[in-house]
N, CA, C and O of each residue as an XYZ file, in Angstrom:
716
protein
N     -16.879      0.046      1.742
C     -17.084      1.375      1.204
C     -17.185      1.251     -0.343
O     -16.414      0.503     -0.944
N     -18.092      1.951     -0.963
C     -18.254      1.957     -2.344
C     -18.066      3.336     -2.863
O     -18.658      4.260     -2.304
N     -17.285      3.558     -3.896
C     -16.991      4.807     -4.477
C     -17.190      4.757     -5.975
O     -16.896      3.740     -6.604
N     -17.696      5.861     -6.572
C     -17.642      5.998     -8.018
C     -16.590      6.938     -8.315
O     -16.493      7.990     -7.683
N     -15.734      6.594     -9.313
C     -14.565      7.402     -9.581
C     -15.037      8.517    -10.558
O     -16.057      8.417    -11.240
N     -14.238      9.539    -10.562
C     -14.570     10.719    -11.449
C     -14.088     10.434    -12.897
O     -14.697     10.938    -13.842
N     -13.056      9.673    -13.083
C     -12.617      9.424    -14.418
C     -13.132      8.019    -14.822
O     -12.973      7.030    -14.107
N     -13.765      8.004    -16.031
C     -14.281      6.779    -16.538
C     -13.288      5.927    -17.229
O     -12.644      6.393    -18.169
N     -13.116      4.667    -16.811
C     -12.261      3.708    -17.381
C     -13.010      2.556    -17.938
O     -12.591      1.967    -18.935
N     -14.091      2.217    -17.338
C     -14.991      1.177    -17.795
C     -16.401      1.745    -17.843
O     -16.648      2.851    -17.364
N     -17.338      0.974    -18.432
C     -18.651      1.469    -18.639
C     -19.307      1.957    -17.352
O     -19.722      3.115    -17.293
N     -19.418      1.126    -16.323
C     -20.044      1.464    -15.099
C     -19.045      1.220    -13.911
O     -19.117      0.250    -13.156
N     -18.088      2.236    -13.836
C     -17.076      1.974    -12.840
C     -17.567      2.118    -11.356
O     -18.137      3.136    -10.961
N     -17.304      1.010    -10.545
C     -17.542      1.003     -9.190
C     -16.345      0.514     -8.471
O     -15.844     -0.580     -8.730
N     -15.881      1.321     -7.565
C     -14.699      0.980     -6.861
C     -15.099      0.623     -5.415
O     -15.743      1.416     -4.728
N     -14.710     -0.569     -4.974
C     -14.987     -1.018     -3.583
C     -13.614     -1.158     -2.801
O     -12.729     -1.938     -3.153
N     -13.538     -0.376     -1.775
C     -12.401     -0.478     -0.920
C     -12.784     -1.397      0.302
O     -13.707     -1.067      1.047
N     -12.076     -2.532      0.495
C     -12.560     -3.510      1.501
C     -11.305     -4.241      1.921
O     -10.272     -4.245      1.253
N     -11.479     -4.887      3.129
C     -10.511     -5.731      3.696
C     -10.370     -6.965      2.783
O     -11.355     -7.458      2.234
N      -9.189     -7.426      2.643
C      -8.963     -8.636      1.787
C      -9.502     -9.890      2.349
O      -9.518    -10.081      3.565
N      -9.946    -10.752      1.493
C     -10.290    -12.171      1.896
C      -9.503    -13.093      1.050
O      -8.877    -12.685      0.072
N      -9.529    -14.408      1.438
C      -8.634    -15.361      0.847
C      -8.905    -15.462     -0.701
O      -7.988    -15.811     -1.444
N     -10.126    -15.166     -1.183
C     -10.410    -15.136     -2.593
C      -9.622    -14.110     -3.360
O      -9.535    -14.214     -4.583
N      -9.027    -13.099     -2.690
C      -8.313    -12.035     -3.281
C      -6.853    -12.370     -3.650
O      -6.196    -11.663     -4.415
N      -6.382    -13.495     -3.059
C      -4.951    -13.861     -3.052
C      -4.488    -13.785     -4.523
O      -3.499    -13.097     -4.773
N      -5.101    -14.412     -5.474
C      -4.617    -14.465     -6.807
C      -4.537    -12.979     -7.339
O      -3.515    -12.614     -7.921
N      -5.534    -12.170     -7.160
C      -5.434    -10.825     -7.681
C      -4.414    -10.012     -7.038
O      -3.871     -9.121     -7.691
N      -4.080    -10.237     -5.755
C      -3.055     -9.468     -5.050
C      -1.731     -9.785     -5.606
O      -0.914     -8.897     -5.851
N      -1.498    -11.046     -5.813
C      -0.166    -11.558     -6.335
C      -0.002    -10.975     -7.750
O       1.043    -10.429     -8.102
N      -1.070    -11.113     -8.541
C      -1.014    -10.569     -9.858
C      -0.668     -9.128     -9.973
O       0.136     -8.713    -10.807
N      -1.308     -8.355     -9.098
C      -1.066     -6.935     -9.000
C       0.342     -6.632     -8.616
O       0.992     -5.797     -9.243
N       0.849     -7.313     -7.562
C       2.378     -7.043     -7.130
C       3.248     -7.416     -8.232
O       4.204     -6.688     -8.501
N       3.005     -8.534     -8.935
C       3.841     -8.937    -10.072
C       3.908     -7.865    -11.113
O       4.963     -7.487    -11.623
N       2.640     -7.364    -11.418
C       2.573     -6.238    -12.450
C       3.396     -4.990    -12.102
O       4.178     -4.470    -12.898
N       3.173     -4.562    -10.901
C       3.857     -3.349    -10.393
C       5.372     -3.590    -10.322
O       6.171     -2.720    -10.668
N       5.742     -4.784     -9.866
C       7.088     -5.190     -9.828
C       7.789     -5.192    -11.179
O       8.951     -4.806    -11.305
N       7.087     -5.613    -12.123
C       7.679     -5.595    -13.577
C       8.042     -4.301    -14.209
O       8.793     -4.230    -15.182
N       7.459     -3.223    -13.596
C       7.676     -1.895    -14.059
C       9.123     -1.486    -13.541
O       9.728     -0.543    -14.051
N       9.592     -2.166    -12.608
C      10.970     -1.932    -12.088
C      11.349     -0.537    -11.578
O      12.516     -0.148    -11.554
N      10.318      0.188    -11.176
C      10.632      1.557    -10.756
C       9.887      2.034     -9.459
O      10.041      3.164     -8.995
N       9.088      1.104     -8.929
C       8.272      1.466     -7.770
C       8.544      0.538     -6.475
O       8.272      0.916     -5.336
N       9.044     -0.569     -6.742
C       9.232     -1.511     -5.620
C      10.722     -2.007     -5.589
O      11.389     -2.077     -6.621
N      11.173     -2.323     -4.440
C      12.540     -2.805     -4.194
C      12.600     -4.186     -4.895
O      13.490     -4.417     -5.713
N      11.721     -5.042     -4.600
C      11.602     -6.398     -5.204
C      10.769     -6.346     -6.439
O       9.714     -5.711     -6.448
N      11.225     -7.020     -7.529
C      10.521     -7.009     -8.758
C       9.589     -8.272     -8.874
O       8.827     -8.426     -9.828
N       9.696     -9.087     -7.924
C       8.831    -10.308     -7.873
C       8.145    -10.260     -6.445
O       8.711     -9.747     -5.479
N       6.914    -10.818     -6.385
C       6.201    -10.750     -5.071
C       6.952    -11.540     -4.019
O       6.866    -11.226     -2.831
N       7.657    -12.519     -4.417
C       8.364    -13.390     -3.369
C       7.541    -14.355     -2.644
O       8.023    -15.009     -1.718
N       6.266    -14.486     -3.033
C       5.403    -15.471     -2.473
C       4.402    -15.866     -3.467
O       4.163    -15.161     -4.448
N       3.782    -17.038     -3.223
C       2.844    -17.664     -4.161
C       1.429    -17.246     -3.797
O       1.193    -16.599     -2.777
N       0.516    -17.623     -4.635
C      -0.889    -17.263     -4.394
C      -1.309    -18.016     -3.065
O      -2.050    -17.453     -2.259
N      -0.844    -19.254     -2.853
C      -1.180    -20.001     -1.734
C      -0.579    -19.406     -0.450
O      -1.201    -19.419      0.613
N       0.657    -18.882     -0.584
C       1.244    -18.183      0.610
C       0.374    -16.924      0.885
O       0.095    -16.670      2.057
N      -0.063    -16.138     -0.089
C      -0.781    -15.027      0.168
C      -2.123    -15.349      0.837
O      -2.568    -14.652      1.749
N      -2.779    -16.478      0.332
C      -3.985    -16.998      0.987
C      -3.784    -17.237      2.475
O      -4.572    -16.819      3.324
N      -2.657    -17.951      2.749
C      -2.372    -18.223      4.163
C      -2.114    -17.007      5.013
O      -2.526    -16.935      6.171
N      -1.451    -16.086      4.443
C      -1.220    -14.733      5.132
C      -2.505    -14.122      5.440
O      -2.713    -13.724      6.586
N      -3.407    -14.006      4.509
C      -4.703    -13.383      4.765
C      -5.504    -14.165      5.818
O      -6.180    -13.601      6.678
N      -5.388    -15.496      5.699
C      -6.185    -16.316      6.661
C      -5.616    -16.165      8.131
O      -6.388    -16.190      9.089
N      -4.329    -16.016      8.281
C      -3.705    -15.880      9.621
C      -3.563    -14.394     10.136
O      -2.969    -14.144     11.185
N      -4.106    -13.475      9.388
C      -3.894    -12.077      9.703
C      -4.583    -11.787     10.982
O      -5.724    -12.201     11.191
N      -3.868    -11.032     11.906
C      -4.495    -10.570     13.134
C      -5.264     -9.302     12.815
O      -4.718     -8.200     12.876
N      -6.555     -9.465     12.469
C      -7.328     -8.361     11.965
C      -7.553     -7.231     12.972
O      -8.017     -6.167     12.563
N      -7.274     -7.385     14.168
C      -7.304     -6.283     15.150
C      -6.163     -5.395     15.046
O      -6.281     -4.231     15.427
N      -4.992     -5.855     14.537
C      -3.786     -5.093     14.571
C      -3.096     -4.954     13.231
O      -2.228     -4.101     13.045
N      -3.501     -5.817     12.285
C      -2.930     -5.671     10.869
C      -4.018     -5.627      9.886
O      -5.141     -6.052     10.159
N      -3.687     -5.078      8.650
C      -4.684     -4.795      7.661
C      -4.167     -5.112      6.261
O      -3.024     -4.772      5.956
N      -4.907     -5.706      5.455
C      -4.718     -5.847      4.045
C      -5.954     -5.361      3.386
O      -7.032     -5.942      3.513
N      -5.784     -4.276      2.672
C      -7.005     -3.647      1.931
C      -6.837     -3.932      0.500
O      -5.702     -4.073      0.044
N      -7.910     -4.031     -0.264
C      -7.891     -4.163     -1.675
C      -8.849     -3.081     -2.255
O      -9.834     -2.690     -1.630
N      -8.507     -2.629     -3.468
C      -9.293     -1.900     -4.337
C      -9.814     -2.770     -5.390
O      -9.106     -3.164     -6.317
N     -11.108     -3.087     -5.246
C     -11.767     -3.972     -6.226
C     -12.584     -3.139     -7.084
O     -13.501     -2.437     -6.657
N     -12.216     -3.229     -8.389
C     -12.799     -2.417     -9.436
C     -13.397     -3.347    -10.476
O     -12.732     -3.856    -11.378
N     -14.648     -3.528    -10.296
C     -15.492     -4.439    -11.153
C     -14.986     -5.913    -11.089
O     -14.971     -6.611    -12.103
N     -14.581     -6.358     -9.898
C     -14.115     -7.669     -9.707
C     -12.671     -7.918     -9.925
O     -12.206     -9.045     -9.758
N     -11.913     -6.871    -10.305
C     -10.461     -6.879    -10.521
C      -9.767     -6.184     -9.254
O     -10.190     -5.135     -8.768
N      -8.737     -6.832     -8.810
C      -7.883     -6.132     -7.745
C      -6.987     -5.169     -8.474
O      -6.105     -5.613     -9.209
N      -7.163     -3.864     -8.312
C      -6.371     -2.866     -8.999
C      -5.591     -2.097     -8.002
O      -4.811     -1.244     -8.425
N      -5.709     -2.299     -6.722
C      -4.952     -1.693     -5.767
C      -4.836     -2.514     -4.548
O      -5.706     -3.362     -4.347
N      -3.801     -2.359     -3.651
C      -3.732     -3.003     -2.470
C      -2.887     -2.148     -1.467
O      -1.899     -1.533     -1.867
N      -3.274     -2.117     -0.207
C      -2.555     -1.422      0.798
C      -2.448     -2.361      2.025
O      -3.422     -2.944      2.500
N      -1.173     -2.460      2.503
C      -1.004     -3.184      3.709
C      -0.638     -2.279      4.886
O       0.091     -1.305      4.700
N      -1.096     -2.559      6.018
C      -0.701     -1.839      7.217
C      -0.421     -2.870      8.291
O      -1.335     -3.453      8.876
N       0.855     -3.082      8.537
C       1.330     -4.121      9.529
C       1.995     -3.387     10.658
O       2.490     -2.270     10.509
N       1.992     -4.045     11.783
C       2.694     -3.514     13.044
C       4.130     -3.486     12.601
O       4.601     -4.423     11.957
N       4.816     -2.452     12.928
C       6.222     -2.180     12.628
C       7.044     -3.370     13.183
O       6.739     -3.854     14.273
N       8.024     -3.824     12.496
C       8.834     -4.993     12.804
C       7.972     -6.180     13.160
O       8.313     -7.007     14.005
N       6.875     -6.230     12.504
C       5.909     -7.437     12.735
C       5.293     -7.433     14.132
O       4.700     -8.432     14.538
N       5.419     -6.336     14.873
C       4.936     -6.265     16.216
C       5.617     -7.188     17.179
O       5.061     -7.594     18.199
N       6.955     -7.539     16.794
C       7.720     -8.447     17.635
C       8.210     -7.763     18.882
O       8.687     -8.459     19.779
N       8.134     -6.483     19.009
C       8.654     -5.761     20.166
C       7.555     -4.897     20.793
O       6.776     -4.275     20.070
N       7.485     -4.850     22.113
C       6.491     -3.990     22.781
C       6.788     -2.498     22.465
O       5.902     -1.650     22.580
N       8.040     -2.194     22.068
C       8.437     -0.737     21.774
C       7.780     -0.151     20.633
O       7.668      1.073     20.563
N       7.319     -0.938     19.699
C       6.718     -0.370     18.469
C       5.244     -0.874     18.215
O       4.806     -0.893     17.065
N       4.524     -1.258     19.225
C       3.139     -1.584     19.082
C       2.295     -0.434     18.659
O       1.213     -0.674     18.123
N       2.670      0.745     18.840
C       1.942      1.988     18.416
C       2.187      2.404     17.020
O       1.578      3.357     16.534
N       3.086      1.697     16.341
C       3.479      2.128     15.011
C       3.009      1.167     13.836
O       3.219     -0.040     13.956
N       2.429      1.626     12.795
C       1.996      0.836     11.698
C       2.780      1.177     10.458
O       2.984      2.354     10.161
N       3.227      0.170      9.722
C       3.976      0.407      8.476
C       3.060      0.104      7.239
O       2.399     -0.929      7.134
N       3.091      1.060      6.365
C       2.232      0.976      5.168
C       3.021      0.640      3.976
O       4.153      1.104      3.838
N       2.444     -0.206      3.036
C       2.853     -0.400      1.717
C       1.665     -0.359      0.864
O       0.578     -0.785      1.255
N       1.869      0.189     -0.387
C       0.743      0.424     -1.271
C       1.197      0.053     -2.738
O       2.343      0.281     -3.128
N       0.328     -0.471     -3.444
C       0.517     -0.664     -4.953
C      -0.809     -0.501     -5.616
O      -1.840     -0.946     -5.111
N      -0.776      0.168     -6.798
C      -1.892      0.407     -7.621
C      -1.460      0.080     -9.056
O      -0.374      0.462     -9.491
N      -2.338     -0.641     -9.789
C      -2.096     -0.992    -11.125
C      -1.962      0.316    -11.975
O      -2.690      1.300    -11.841
N      -0.873      0.187    -12.919
C      -0.581      1.308    -13.748
C      -1.748      1.896    -14.507
O      -1.764      3.094    -14.789
N      -2.695      1.099    -14.833
C      -3.864      1.599    -15.723
C      -4.884      2.320    -14.863
O      -5.811      2.934    -15.392
N      -4.724      2.255    -13.473
C      -5.681      2.806    -12.621
C      -5.103      3.853    -11.723
O      -5.754      4.190    -10.734
N      -3.985      4.377    -11.963
C      -3.307      5.379    -11.181
C      -3.813      6.815    -11.489
O      -4.270      7.110    -12.593
N      -3.713      7.638    -10.522
C      -4.108      9.086    -10.592
C      -5.617      9.283    -10.872
O      -6.040     10.215    -11.556
N      -6.384      8.362    -10.310
C      -7.899      8.613    -10.465
C      -8.542      8.454     -9.043
O      -9.757      8.284     -8.938
N      -7.765      8.508     -8.016
C      -8.278      8.526     -6.688
C      -8.237      7.206     -5.837
O      -8.620      7.165     -4.668
N      -7.763      6.182     -6.499
C      -7.652      4.873     -5.693
C      -6.760      4.932     -4.515
O      -7.138      4.526     -3.416
N      -5.549      5.442     -4.724
C      -4.600      5.531     -3.630
C      -5.180      6.405     -2.523
O      -5.000      6.091     -1.347
N      -5.857      7.471     -2.857
C      -6.477      8.328     -1.802
C      -7.499      7.585     -1.041
O      -7.541      7.694      0.184
N      -8.363      6.803     -1.715
C      -9.398      6.028     -1.026
C      -8.805      4.879     -0.101
O      -9.371      4.582      0.951
N      -7.704      4.275     -0.507
C      -6.953      3.311      0.285
C      -6.442      4.004      1.540
O      -6.621      3.473      2.637
N      -5.806      5.183      1.419
C      -5.273      5.916      2.475
C      -6.332      6.355      3.488
O      -6.134      6.240      4.697
N      -7.409      6.838      2.997
C      -8.470      7.342      3.894
C      -8.991      6.166      4.775
O      -9.194      6.315      5.980
N      -9.191      5.026      4.139
C      -9.709      3.889      4.876
C      -8.604      3.500      5.937
O      -8.897      3.336      7.122
N      -7.407      3.371      5.485
C      -6.344      2.792      6.321
C      -6.067      3.821      7.537
O      -5.854      3.364      8.660
N      -6.072      5.126      7.319
C      -5.774      5.994      8.426
C      -6.972      5.969      9.401
O      -6.757      5.931     10.612
N      -8.149      5.987      8.935
C      -9.347      5.832      9.807
C      -9.167      4.526     10.589
O      -9.234      4.591     11.817
N      -8.960      3.424     10.034
C      -8.799      2.118     10.593
C      -7.687      2.120     11.777
O      -7.882      1.555     12.853
N      -6.586      2.770     11.474
C      -5.465      2.863     12.364
C      -5.841      3.687     13.522
O      -5.486      3.319     14.642
N      -6.546      4.801     13.361
C      -6.888      5.664     14.499
C      -7.865      4.857     15.403
O      -7.756      4.943     16.627
N      -8.786      4.101     14.847
C      -9.807      3.327     15.703
C      -9.112      2.240     16.479
O      -9.685      1.692     17.420
N      -7.829      1.898     16.092
C      -7.135      0.817     16.811
C      -5.948      1.366     17.559
O      -5.000      0.639     17.858
N      -5.997      2.668     17.868
C      -5.061      3.315     18.712
C      -3.657      3.330     18.303
O      -2.747      3.382     19.131
N      -3.464      3.284     17.027
C      -2.099      3.533     16.523
C      -1.735      4.994     16.744
O      -2.605      5.863     16.680
N      -0.493      5.271     16.995
C      -0.080      6.584     17.234
C       0.711      7.200     16.025
O       0.844      8.414     15.871
N       1.211      6.269     15.205
C       2.028      6.741     14.071
C       1.977      5.693     12.967
O       1.920      4.481     13.174
N       2.005      6.293     11.750
C       2.136      5.440     10.544
C       3.387      5.804      9.841
O       3.768      6.975      9.836
N       4.082      4.805      9.211
C       5.331      5.079      8.542
C       5.351      4.379      7.152
O       4.572      3.472      6.856
N       6.253      4.849      6.373
C       6.505      4.176      5.096
C       7.749      4.592      4.481
O       8.358      5.529      4.998
N       8.217      4.013      3.432
C       9.354      4.514      2.701
C       9.067      4.501      1.218
O       8.259      3.711      0.731
N       9.710      5.346      0.539
C       9.403      5.595     -0.926
C      10.740      6.064     -1.595
O      11.627      6.708     -1.034
N      10.730      5.640     -2.861
C      11.855      6.119     -3.725
C      11.741      7.645     -3.977
O      10.647      8.162     -4.206
N      12.860      8.333     -3.931
C      12.850      9.785     -4.155
C      12.401     10.101     -5.584
O      12.002     11.239     -5.828
N      12.438      9.225     -6.485
C      12.036      9.406     -7.889
C      10.548      9.232     -8.070
O      10.040      9.466     -9.166
N       9.828      8.831     -7.038
C       8.313      8.502     -7.162
C       7.545      9.715     -6.668
O       6.968      9.708     -5.580
N       7.550     10.821     -7.542
C       6.926     12.113     -7.152
C       5.463     11.884     -6.838
O       4.965     12.415     -5.845
N       4.779     11.135     -7.625
C       3.289     11.002     -7.509
C       3.009     10.403     -6.124
O       2.118     10.882     -5.423
N       3.729      9.396     -5.730
C       3.466      8.738     -4.411
C       3.832      9.735     -3.293
O       3.087      9.852     -2.321
N       4.903     10.417     -3.406
C       5.278     11.441     -2.378
C       4.220     12.445     -2.214
O       3.876     12.808     -1.089
N       3.660     12.936     -3.342
C       2.604     13.888     -3.280
C       1.359     13.333     -2.620
O       0.704     14.045     -1.858
N       1.012     12.083     -2.890
C      -0.084     11.365     -2.191
C       0.069     11.292     -0.634
O      -0.841     11.588      0.140
N       1.312     10.867     -0.255
C       1.530     10.801      1.136
C       1.554     12.171      1.853
O       1.043     12.284      2.968
N       2.122     13.177      1.247
C       2.082     14.493      1.816
C       0.640     15.070      1.952
O       0.313     15.771      2.908
N      -0.203     14.730      0.930
C      -1.617     15.118      0.969
C      -2.220     14.612      2.204
O      -3.098     15.307      2.715
N      -1.876     13.474      2.780
C      -2.499     12.883      3.943
C      -1.658     13.251      5.197
O      -1.917     12.682      6.258
N      -0.718     14.125      5.133
C       0.036     14.591      6.292
C       1.311     13.908      6.587
O       1.938     14.239      7.593
N       1.760     12.966      5.785
C       3.038     12.369      6.027
C       4.163     13.415      5.760
O       4.077     14.276      4.884
N       5.215     13.261      6.588
C       6.280     14.174      6.515
C       7.682     13.389      6.392
O       7.873     12.326      6.981
N       8.581     13.969      5.625
C       9.834     13.243      5.524
C      10.501     13.216      6.912
O      10.545     14.231      7.607
N      11.012     12.052      7.296
C      11.700     11.956      8.568
C      13.106     11.585      8.426
O      13.860     11.701      9.392
N      13.515     11.152      7.311
C      14.896     10.773      7.054
C      15.050     10.304      5.616
O      14.076     10.029      4.914
N      16.359     10.222      5.190
C      16.675      9.921      3.862
C      17.896      9.043      3.820
O      18.863      9.337      4.523
N      17.913      7.984      3.044
C      19.075      7.286      2.855
C      19.531      7.560      1.465
O      18.864      7.154      0.514
N      20.657      8.243      1.295
C      21.122      8.695      0.096
C      21.590      7.588     -0.858
O      22.299      6.668     -0.450
N      21.203      7.682     -2.076
C      21.650      6.680     -3.096
C      21.418      5.206     -2.569
O      22.265      4.341     -2.794
N      20.399      4.963     -1.951
C      20.120      3.646     -1.422
C      19.771      2.592     -2.419
O      19.967      1.404     -2.163
N      19.232      3.015     -3.607
C      18.768      2.161     -4.645
C      19.292      2.618     -5.937
O      19.523      3.813     -6.124
N      19.492      1.719     -6.849
C      19.787      2.031     -8.208
C      18.709      1.495     -9.155
O      18.497      0.289     -9.275
N      18.060      2.408     -9.798
C      17.019      2.085    -10.763
C      17.536      2.366    -12.188
O      17.700      3.526    -12.566
N      17.778      1.363    -12.935
C      18.378      1.502    -14.216
C      19.782      1.947    -13.898
O      20.514      1.294    -13.154
N      20.156      3.124    -14.504
C      21.460      3.745    -14.327
C      21.503      4.885    -13.306
O      22.510      5.566    -13.110
N      20.343      5.042    -12.673
C      20.143      6.216    -11.740
C      20.130      5.764    -10.290
O      19.430      4.799     -9.979
N      20.859      6.400     -9.387
C      20.777      6.209     -8.007
C      19.632      7.079     -7.486
O      19.486      8.235     -7.884
N      18.837      6.516     -6.603
C      17.759      7.235     -5.930
C      17.807      7.049     -4.500
O      18.283      6.024     -4.011
N      17.307      8.048     -3.765
C      17.319      7.991     -2.299
C      16.045      7.291     -1.822
O      15.009      7.257     -2.487
N      16.198      6.761     -0.671
C      14.977      6.170      0.020
C      14.601      7.188      1.005
O      15.407      7.639      1.818
N      13.317      7.565      0.928
C      12.771      8.599      1.827
C      11.919      7.878      2.885
O      11.046      7.082      2.539
N      12.159      8.143      4.107
C      11.337      7.577      5.165
C      10.358      8.708      5.584
O      10.741      9.855      5.812
N       9.048      8.294      5.669
C       8.033      9.346      5.923
C       7.194      8.811      7.099
O       7.064      7.600      7.278
N       6.610      9.764      7.921
C       5.854      9.315      9.046
C       4.621     10.313      9.143
O       4.658     11.454      8.681
N       3.589      9.792      9.755
C       2.400     10.610     10.072
C       1.988     10.232     11.519
O       1.736      9.067     11.825
N       1.930     11.233     12.369
C       1.451     11.106     13.774
C      -0.061     11.261     13.751
O      -0.592     12.240     13.227
N      -0.744     10.279     14.326
C      -2.152     10.395     14.271
C      -2.721     11.075     15.532
O      -3.934     11.253     15.643
């Protein structure tokens, strides 16, 4: 899919939402490191894996059941969305549930990239007979919560003061979308 964004960041902005390939590993790791360094959106502040490990994960991905999407903006990975079977698909009880994770580079937020990633992922999940998508988010991340609600995700539960960001405790909100 190719989209032109409404807000101009570069001269001729073209956003491509596509499934990741092994050449994207470096950009994905760099993106996760960048978002992690902000210390306010992710539980882990480091990706926890190397570029080579990311390449291997993309290579071994069961593309019929799991998805890694990238937002490629002029050759730069500025967003990434993962949709993996809940609990890694290790149980027959959760084969119908996909768990989503999303990261967008700070310089490219609030211009529609998250929406395009979600549109692609939801359509992809429906075509593969998923019944439910789920995710969790910090209660302090109002922009992300707004995005998720825009696509029909609803709060299903809350873990009070689950995380401490700086000196502030924040809840973990579990959200779900029935397809």
